Each structure stands twice: as structure tokens, then as C-alpha cells.
C-alpha positions as CSV (number, residue, x, y, z in Angstrom):
1,M,143.1,85.0,38.7
2,G,141.7,87.5,41.3
3,L,141.8,87.6,45.0
4,F,138.6,86.7,45.3
5,D,138.8,83.5,43.0
6,M,141.5,82.4,44.8
7,F,138.9,81.8,47.8
8,G,136.5,80.3,46.1
9,K,134.6,83.6,45.1
10,G,133.6,84.5,42.0
11,G,132.9,80.9,41.1
12,G,128.8,81.0,40.0
13,T,125.5,82.4,41.1
14,L,122.5,80.8,42.6
15,S,119.0,81.7,42.3
16,F,115.4,79.9,43.1
17,E,112.5,79.1,40.6
18,L,109.6,78.5,43.0
19,E,106.1,76.9,42.1
20,G,104.8,79.9,44.2
21,E,105.6,82.2,47.1
22,L,103.2,80.2,49.3
23,A,104.3,77.6,51.3
24,T,101.6,75.5,54.1
25,C,103.4,74.4,57.1
26,G,103.8,70.7,57.0
27,E,103.6,70.2,53.3
28,P,105.6,69.7,50.4
29,F,107.2,72.4,48.8
30,R,108.6,72.4,45.2
31,G,111.0,74.2,43.2
32,I,114.3,74.3,41.6
33,L,117.6,75.6,42.5
34,V,119.6,77.1,39.3
35,F,123.2,77.7,39.4
36,T,125.1,79.3,36.5
37,G,128.6,78.5,36.7
38,G,131.6,81.1,37.0
39,K,135.1,81.1,35.9
40,R,136.1,77.5,36.3
41,A,134.7,73.9,36.3
42,Q,133.1,73.0,39.6
43,K,132.3,69.6,40.8
44,I,128.8,69.5,42.8
45,E,128.2,66.9,45.4
46,G,125.1,67.9,46.9
47,M,122.9,71.0,47.8
48,Q,121.0,72.0,50.9
49,I,117.4,73.6,51.2
50,W,116.4,75.1,54.3
51,F,113.6,77.8,55.7
52,A,114.7,80.7,57.7
53,D,112.9,84.0,59.1
54,T,114.0,87.5,60.2
55,Q,112.5,90.0,62.5
56,G,112.6,92.6,59.3
57,E,114.8,94.2,57.2
58,G,118.8,94.0,58.2
59,S,117.9,91.5,61.1
60,E,119.7,88.6,61.7
61,E,118.2,85.0,60.4
62,T,116.9,82.3,62.5
63,M,117.0,79.1,60.6
64,L,113.6,77.2,61.3
65,W,114.9,73.4,61.1
66,A,117.8,71.6,60.1
67,P,118.7,71.9,56.2
68,T,117.3,68.7,53.6
69,K,120.6,67.5,52.4
70,I,120.0,66.3,48.8
71,A,123.1,64.0,47.2
72,L,124.3,65.1,44.0
73,T,127.0,64.1,41.4
74,D,127.2,66.6,38.8
75,T,129.8,68.9,37.0
76,I,129.4,72.6,35.4
77,Q,131.2,73.8,33.2
78,P,132.3,78.0,33.1
79,G,128.8,80.0,32.5
80,E,126.9,76.7,32.0
81,T,123.5,77.0,33.4
82,K,122.2,73.9,35.5
83,R,119.0,73.4,37.2
84,F,118.2,70.7,40.4
85,P,114.6,70.3,41.0
86,F,113.9,69.4,45.1
87,E,110.8,68.8,47.0
88,V,110.9,69.9,50.4
89,T,108.5,69.5,53.9
90,V,108.0,73.3,55.3
91,P,108.6,73.2,58.9
92,K,106.1,74.4,61.4
93,A,106.4,78.3,62.2
94,S,104.6,80.7,64.0
95,Q,103.7,84.3,63.0
96,T,102.8,87.4,65.1
97,T,101.1,90.4,64.2
98,V,100.8,93.7,66.0
99,N,98.1,95.5,64.4
100,G,97.7,93.5,61.4
101,Q,101.2,93.8,60.7
102,A,103.5,90.6,60.5
103,L,106.7,90.8,62.5
104,K,108.6,88.1,60.9
105,V,109.6,87.5,57.1
106,F,110.1,84.1,55.8
107,W,113.1,82.9,53.3
108,I,113.6,79.5,51.7
109,R,117.6,79.0,51.3
110,G,119.7,76.7,49.4
111,S,123.4,75.9,48.9
112,L,125.3,73.5,46.7
113,D,128.0,71.6,48.5
114,I,131.5,72.2,46.0
115,P,134.3,70.6,47.5
116,K,137.5,73.2,48.3
117,E,135.1,76.0,47.6
118,I,132.9,78.5,49.2
119,D,129.5,77.0,48.8
120,P,127.3,79.2,47.0
121,Q,124.0,80.4,48.6
122,G,120.7,81.6,47.4
123,K,117.5,82.8,49.1
124,A,114.0,83.8,48.1
125,P,111.3,85.2,50.0
126,I,108.3,83.1,50.6
127,R,104.8,83.5,52.6
128,L,103.7,80.8,54.8
129,A,100.4,79.2,55.7
130,G,99.4,77.3,58.5
131,T,101.5,79.2,60.9
132,L,100.7,79.0,64.4
133,D,99.4,82.3,64.6
134,A,99.2,85.3,67.4
135,A,97.7,88.5,66.6
136,V,97.9,91.3,69.0
137,T,96.3,94.6,68.7
138,I,97.3,97.8,70.6
139,G,95.5,101.1,71.0
């Protein structure tokens, strides 16, 4: 067992499969959270899905709304892949454009609740429709 394994790292990978990359504010959004197990069996007790935005590459994320918590009871074996479908309502958001360039990048994020481990997280970029937009033209 490596050092990272002792602290819950190396316990698997989490990714998204989405029905599309365009989500509409206030509407349902569907996808699948895909977890591939690591080096040991793990008990999964739930998952969380939330939306975030950033002001561009390398900037800090802002959570748009509290995570949607979904109860699960499952166990994944080493190297096994499991798929967890979800449907969540997209929160209201705003987008500012300056000279046609969007200032924010939107993400869907997720994590699995695994007791006594660092919960694995995943994220995927999305585009939002139905935002409260503000456009500014300079020059």
C-alpha cells in the first residue's frame, strides 16, 4: 500500500457522461456519473451533483447552488466500473460578455460519498442557456 492509498487516494476515478453539453437554467439536466474502482472494494453511500462557474482558466470556482444529494447503497470491486444516472435542476445563473467574449466558464461537478475515504470528484464543462445576460461593448 502506497502513502496516498493510506489516505484514501488511488481509490478510483470519477467522470461524467452527459446527454449534451447545453443545460438550460431552471430545467432538468440528465447524465451519468461513472466510477471506476481503484485497488480495493469500496462502499458507496451516496452522490452529490452541483454546478459551478469560474472566471476562466486557473481561477477559483464558485458554487452556483447547494449540491443535490442522491442516496445510494452500492459496493464497487477493484477495477469495476459502475454507472449512476442522475437528473438535477439547473440553477439560475448570469453570464457577462465583453466584446462578445464570455467571462465565465460553467461546470457540472459530482462526488461519491465513500466512508473513511477522500471522496472522488469529477467535473465536465457545460454551456448554459437561459442565463441572465449582460453584454458590454468597449471601444
